[in-house]
C-alpha positions, 0 to 999 in steps of 0.5 A: 473466506467470505471476508477475504473476498468481499475485502479483495473486491472492495480494495481491488475495485476502489484502487483500479477505479481510481486509477482509471478514472484519473485517465478518464477525467484527463482525457475528457478535460484535453478533448479526447473522446472516451467511448467506454468507462467500465467498472470490472471486466468481463461480459457487460451486466448493465450499461448507459450512454451519457453523451459520447461515453458508455458507462458500464458494469461488468460481471467480474468486479475486479478492476475496470478499463477506459476505452479512449478513441485512437489509443491504437494508431491504426484505427480510424481517428478524428480530432478527438482521438488520443493519437492526434492530441499533442504529446503533453496531453497524452502524457497528462492522460497517461500519468493521471492514473498514478496521480490518482493513486498517490492522491487517494491515500492523502484522502484516506489518511486524512479521513482516518486521522480526522474520524479516528485520531492518531495512536502512536506508541509512547516513547516513555517506559510505561507499559501498555498491553499485557499479554497473558501467559507471558513473563510480564503477566507472570510476574504481576506487571500491569498496564500503566506500570512505569518502569524505573530501574532494571537491575538497579539501572535506570530506564529513561525511555521505552527504547531502553526498556526493550534493549535491556529486555532483548539482551537478557533472555532467560535471565532473572531481572529485578524490575522496580516500577511505579504504580499509582504512586507507589513503588513496586519491585518484582522479578521477570525472566525474558523468554526467547521468541523463536518467531520474533527471534529475540527476548520478549516478556509479552508487553506493548508500549502505552499508546498516545492518542491524539485527535488532529483537526480537518486542515491538520489531518490533511497536512499529516496525511500528506506527510505520511503519504510522502514518507511511505512513497520515499521508503517504496522507492528506495526499497524498489531501488535496493531490489532492482540492484540486488542490495535486498531480496526481491520479495513480491507478492502476487494476486493470491498473496495480496488477497490473503493479506487483505483478508487478514488485514480486513479481520482487524477493522476498517481502519487497517483495511483503509490504511492497507488499501492507501498502501497498495494505492501507492504501490500500484502508482509507483509500479505503473510509472516504471518504464516497462512496456505495457505499463504506464511508464512504458507509454511515457517512454514511447511518447518521449521517444516520439517527442524527440524524433518528432514522429512516433515509432512504427506500429510494428516496433511498438507491437514487438515492444509491447509483447516484450513487455507483456511477456516480462510481466507475465513471467513476473506474475507467475513468479509471484503466484508461485511464491504465493502458493509456496508461501501458503503451502498450497502444493 
């Protein structure tokens, strides 16, 4: 439990800090006054003012916020207020949070690739980890064995090997392997795994390790980030159109996953943080009131009309957005509770 709490605070705190820092730094760059930059929520624990901005640490270490002058059109404003700046400047401030959430994974992936290298499953039919008390272990198969044939059929790749195993549950298979230059023959009987819903023998592929240089790490990190983002956008579109089930996790579910990943080590935790950061950045750009995407839509409408929407209309739209987000939050939390069988 303590690992879950610490990991959740670390990951959530990092993601929201980066997001809010994006809003903060761009607001400063376009000449807006930021009255407060806070880490966390709730009562202020400590704070110090530098220039125009109060930098504070709050009691609840999950998240944070910026207090940018003039975000509320009805409050008093001056030349440094948000609402008097050009639309392009306000849009830049709004979108900067998600941009930082897109940059963070590049930094995390590049750091992981450069420091720890890249491990990728080999495509060769060479056995990696052998799980105890599984058919492969009982058949005497060892790490490093190269599968040559199964039932006399040549095995050219790991895909061929896996396909043959999965298509022959509870059938005795004659396996010929190459071990340290010597051909060895044995038999193995794949067992059907109900959880995986397929036949298995309890092996993993050989892992190929590669240590890229600094610049290559950055390039690989950019490619990895773009690939994950593309997959997320496609999946989100399929959920919206109903092509796939809308399987969402709320704070409880994300906290549980964070704790589980943290037990696997720092590298998996940082990879998970990168994934969550991309998810946060994309979700925040959706055209939903209360989200950054909703603010961008409002600013676009203002640009077309030549004037902002009335304060009353904005309050109604924001309230609708708030209700929608709360309903989604309740739904996700209910699914988390049901999934964890807390009721």
